[in-house]
TIMAR-917278 format. One record per residue: residue number from 1; residue in one letter; y, z, x of N, C-alpha, C in turn. Coordinates in pm, 1 decimal. Atoms other than C-alpha are relative to their C-alpha. Layout:
N
{node NUM, A, {Y, Z, X}, {Y, Z, X}, {Y, Z, X}}
...
***
This chain:
88
{node 1, M, {-14.1, -82.8, 133.9}, {-770.3, -7625.0, 2227.3}, {-21.1, 135.6, 20.4}}
{node 2, A, {-1.4, -138.6, -23.9}, {-698.8, -7280.5, 2213.8}, {-117.5, 76.0, -83.1}}
{node 3, D, {102.9, -82.0, 69.6}, {-972.5, -7023.1, 2113.8}, {75.4, 85.4, -114.0}}
{node 4, T, {-45.8, -102.2, 94.5}, {-913.0, -6837.3, 1792.5}, {-119.2, 113.1, -20.0}}
{node 5, L, {82.3, -122.1, 56.4}, {-1074.4, -6505.0, 1703.9}, {-11.0, 0.6, -128.3}}
{node 6, E, {44.5, -17.6, 164.8}, {-1271.6, -6468.4, 1392.2}, {12.3, 112.6, -35.4}}
{node 7, P, {-3.2, -144.0, 47.1}, {-1216.7, -6168.7, 1183.3}, {-144.2, 42.4, -25.0}}
{node 8, M, {107.6, -68.2, 26.3}, {-1490.3, -5932.7, 1150.6}, {7.3, 106.3, -113.9}}
{node 9, R, {6.8, -113.6, 92.8}, {-1598.8, -5696.0, 878.0}, {-69.5, 111.6, 33.2}}
{node 10, I, {67.1, -130.9, -19.5}, {-1692.0, -5348.3, 888.5}, {9.1, 91.5, -129.6}}
{node 11, T, {-2.8, -94.0, 121.5}, {-1753.6, -5074.6, 624.2}, {11.2, 138.6, 51.7}}
{node 12, V, {-36.0, -147.7, -34.8}, {-1609.3, -4733.7, 626.9}, {-46.8, 79.0, -90.2}}
{node 13, E, {55.1, -115.0, 89.1}, {-1790.8, -4444.8, 464.8}, {74.6, 117.9, 14.8}}
{node 14, C, {-91.6, -113.7, 18.6}, {-1576.6, -4176.9, 337.7}, {-68.3, 127.4, -45.3}}
{node 15, Y, {57.4, -110.7, 46.7}, {-1721.1, -3828.7, 338.1}, {107.1, 109.4, -18.7}}
{node 16, G, {-82.2, -120.9, 11.5}, {-1585.9, -3499.0, 209.9}, {140.0, -34.6, -54.2}}
{node 17, A, {-126.2, 2.9, 51.1}, {-1206.6, -3474.8, 161.5}, {54.4, -148.4, 39.0}}
{node 18, S, {-45.1, 155.1, -42.4}, {-1167.4, -3843.5, 335.4}, {0.5, -81.5, -128.1}}
{node 19, Q, {25.5, 73.8, 118.2}, {-1300.8, -3966.3, 10.1}, {94.2, 7.2, -96.8}}
{node 20, R, {-137.6, -6.3, 91.6}, {-1007.8, -3830.2, -198.4}, {102.8, -43.6, 61.0}}
{node 21, W, {-112.8, 48.8, -63.1}, {-773.5, -3933.6, 69.3}, {15.4, -142.5, -30.1}}
{node 22, C, {25.3, 161.4, 4.0}, {-896.0, -4295.1, 42.3}, {-25.6, -35.0, -129.7}}
{node 23, G, {27.2, 29.5, 126.5}, {-982.0, -4289.4, -306.5}, {-146.1, -105.8, -24.3}}
{node 24, A, {137.9, 81.2, -1.2}, {-1332.7, -4447.9, -232.0}, {-105.6, 62.9, 77.6}}
{node 25, E, {106.3, -7.1, -83.0}, {-1669.0, -4387.5, -102.2}, {-26.7, -87.2, 118.6}}
{node 26, L, {4.5, 126.2, -105.1}, {-1681.7, -4713.5, 89.4}, {107.6, -78.6, -9.0}}
{node 27, I, {-117.5, 97.1, -28.7}, {-1399.2, -4934.4, 221.6}, {-72.5, -96.8, 97.6}}
{node 28, S, {29.0, 98.7, -93.1}, {-1457.1, -5269.5, 365.0}, {130.9, -53.6, 74.5}}
{node 29, L, {-111.2, 50.8, -77.9}, {-1219.2, -5375.5, 636.5}, {-38.7, -113.0, 78.0}}
{node 30, E, {0.2, 112.6, -102.5}, {-1154.3, -5706.7, 811.2}, {94.8, 34.4, 102.6}}
{node 31, L, {-84.3, -36.1, -115.7}, {-1033.0, -5662.4, 1153.0}, {-13.9, -118.9, 97.7}}
{node 32, A, {19.7, 86.6, -95.4}, {-976.6, -5900.9, 1437.9}, {-121.0, 27.4, 89.8}}
{node 33, D, {104.7, -21.8, -96.7}, {-1256.9, -5954.2, 1669.5}, {44.7, 61.6, 120.0}}
{node 34, G, {-26.6, -106.1, -114.3}, {-1248.6, -5695.0, 1955.6}, {71.9, 101.4, -36.2}}
{node 35, A, {-71.2, -101.0, 48.6}, {-1092.6, -5456.8, 1726.4}, {-85.0, 138.5, 60.7}}
{node 36, T, {50.1, -132.2, -26.4}, {-1160.3, -5078.0, 1818.0}, {7.8, 90.2, -109.4}}
{node 37, V, {5.4, -105.1, 113.2}, {-1231.1, -4759.9, 1620.5}, {144.8, 44.6, -38.5}}
{node 38, G, {-129.3, -40.8, 21.7}, {-867.0, -4671.6, 1668.5}, {81.0, -87.7, -82.4}}
{node 39, D, {-60.8, 117.4, 97.9}, {-751.7, -5026.8, 1522.2}, {-49.8, 30.9, -141.6}}
{node 40, A, {30.7, -36.0, 141.7}, {-965.6, -4928.9, 1212.0}, {75.9, 100.2, -61.7}}
{node 41, L, {-68.0, -89.2, 59.9}, {-807.4, -4606.1, 1176.7}, {139.0, -27.9, -17.4}}
{node 42, D, {-134.3, 49.2, 17.1}, {-475.5, -4782.2, 1228.8}, {17.6, -50.4, -139.1}}
{node 43, H, {25.5, 69.5, 136.1}, {-548.1, -4995.9, 933.1}, {-3.1, 81.3, -105.2}}
{node 44, L, {30.1, -85.3, 117.4}, {-665.1, -4718.2, 716.5}, {128.8, 85.3, -30.0}}
{node 45, S, {-117.5, -77.2, 7.5}, {-360.4, -4516.0, 798.4}, {110.7, -81.3, -63.5}}
{node 46, E, {-113.9, 100.3, 55.5}, {-123.4, -4801.9, 688.0}, {-23.4, -3.2, -142.0}}
{node 47, R, {33.2, 13.3, 135.4}, {-312.5, -4818.1, 355.5}, {-5.2, 130.6, -78.0}}
{node 48, F, {26.6, -108.1, 68.0}, {-374.3, -4454.8, 269.6}, {100.3, 140.4, 89.9}}
{node 49, G, {-109.6, -69.9, -50.6}, {-72.8, -4227.8, 349.2}, {-62.9, 143.5, 28.9}}
{node 50, E, {77.8, -141.5, -0.4}, {-291.0, -3894.0, 270.7}, {-79.6, 3.2, 131.0}}
{node 51, L, {85.5, 2.3, -126.3}, {-535.1, -4005.4, 552.1}, {85.5, -19.7, 124.2}}
{node 52, A, {-75.3, 3.4, -120.1}, {-254.4, -4087.2, 793.7}, {57.8, 127.1, 47.1}}
{node 53, R, {-74.2, -132.4, -44.4}, {-111.1, -3741.2, 764.5}, {-100.3, 81.0, 63.7}}
{node 54, R, {111.6, -82.7, -51.8}, {-448.0, -3593.2, 869.1}, {-94.4, -72.9, 93.7}}
{node 55, R, {93.0, 76.4, -92.7}, {-571.4, -3855.8, 1107.5}, {-48.1, 71.9, 118.8}}
{node 56, E, {42.2, -74.4, -130.1}, {-584.0, -3636.5, 1407.0}, {-102.0, 100.5, -18.9}}
{node 57, T, {115.1, -94.6, 41.3}, {-827.4, -3403.2, 1226.2}, {-125.1, -64.1, -34.9}}
{node 58, I, {129.9, 86.1, 37.0}, {-1080.8, -3680.4, 1143.3}, {-79.5, -33.0, 128.1}}
{node 59, A, {93.5, 24.9, -99.1}, {-1378.7, -3733.0, 1346.9}, {-59.1, -133.5, -63.6}}
{node 60, V, {76.3, 132.3, 40.5}, {-1553.5, -4092.3, 1347.4}, {-117.2, 1.8, 52.9}}
{node 61, A, {139.2, 4.4, -27.4}, {-1921.9, -4144.6, 1356.8}, {-32.1, -140.4, -14.9}}
{node 62, I, {82.3, 120.0, 10.5}, {-2127.4, -4449.8, 1420.0}, {-140.3, 35.2, 18.0}}
{node 63, G, {157.0, -45.4, -0.2}, {-2493.2, -4385.7, 1356.0}, {-1.5, 137.6, 4.8}}
{node 64, D, {17.6, -160.9, -3.8}, {-2567.2, -4032.7, 1484.3}, {106.5, 60.5, 72.7}}
{node 65, G, {-66.7, -46.4, -103.5}, {-2289.5, -3990.3, 1722.6}, {160.8, -23.2, -40.7}}
{node 66, I, {-132.0, 10.4, 20.3}, {-1911.8, -3916.1, 1708.2}, {41.8, -103.9, 117.9}}
{node 67, V, {-49.0, 114.5, -93.1}, {-1720.4, -4223.9, 1891.4}, {153.9, 37.5, 22.3}}
{node 68, P, {-136.8, -29.2, -20.0}, {-1384.9, -4214.8, 2047.5}, {63.4, -116.3, -58.2}}
{node 69, G, {-65.6, 112.6, 58.6}, {-1094.9, -4435.6, 1933.2}, {-9.4, -138.4, 80.2}}
{node 70, S, {4.9, 105.1, -91.1}, {-1134.4, -4675.0, 2223.0}, {-131.1, -75.9, -3.9}}
{node 71, R, {140.3, 68.7, 14.3}, {-1493.5, -4775.7, 2125.0}, {16.7, -135.8, -70.8}}
{node 72, P, {-20.1, 141.7, 61.1}, {-1499.9, -5142.8, 2052.8}, {-98.1, -12.4, -125.5}}
{node 73, L, {82.9, -8.9, 114.8}, {-1653.0, -5222.3, 1708.4}, {-73.6, -156.4, -6.3}}
{node 74, D, {89.4, 133.8, 15.8}, {-1922.4, -5509.8, 1625.6}, {-3.5, -32.9, -153.0}}
{node 75, E, {27.3, 41.6, 137.5}, {-1952.0, -5712.3, 1311.9}, {-106.7, 76.5, -64.7}}
{node 76, G, {98.8, -78.3, 87.3}, {-2106.0, -5519.9, 1029.2}, {-29.2, 138.5, 25.4}}
{node 77, E, {27.5, -151.6, -30.2}, {-2089.0, -5181.7, 1182.8}, {49.4, 79.1, -111.7}}
{node 78, R, {-62.4, -118.2, 98.5}, {-2032.3, -4873.1, 957.0}, {37.5, 123.6, 59.2}}
{node 79, L, {-62.1, -137.7, -55.1}, {-1799.7, -4593.1, 1045.8}, {-0.5, 101.4, -104.8}}
{node 80, A, {-9.5, -112.6, 81.2}, {-1815.9, -4261.4, 902.0}, {116.7, 89.1, 18.1}}
{node 81, L, {-117.1, -96.5, -24.1}, {-1505.1, -4050.4, 855.7}, {-29.2, 124.8, -48.7}}
{node 82, I, {50.5, -139.7, 9.0}, {-1578.9, -3689.6, 887.0}, {127.3, 93.0, 15.5}}
{node 83, P, {-104.1, -110.8, -21.5}, {-1297.8, -3454.5, 789.9}, {-34.6, 143.1, 53.4}}
{node 84, P, {31.7, -144.0, -45.9}, {-1270.1, -3107.3, 935.3}, {-63.2, 66.3, -112.2}}
{node 85, V, {87.2, -84.1, 98.3}, {-1511.3, -2864.4, 778.9}, {59.2, 146.3, 7.9}}
{node 86, S, {-21.5, -151.3, -5.0}, {-1418.8, -2496.8, 695.1}, {-89.0, 75.5, -98.0}}
{node 87, G, {103.3, -86.8, 76.1}, {-1625.7, -2213.1, 551.1}, {44.9, 137.7, 35.4}}
{node 88, G, {-38.2, -160.4, -0.1}, {-1634.2, -1857.6, 510.2}, {-113.6, 84.3, -9.8}}
***
């Protein structure tokens, strides 16, 4: 019998302009087991065109640290989308 991968759920917290681009503060995603931060961004980019256009400028944090797209995700994790900040 072949092993089937169970989906996992993660939560995406949208901060600053990313909240406007995605239309929500929190987004729940269901991803394949073994998915990465990059996979989560791919999924969000498919759903939200405005986010897709700005994807390269967005940082992603888990906990207190910025993480790369290659980082594997675990069930129940919370990602934070951090758009670029400008000031004067």
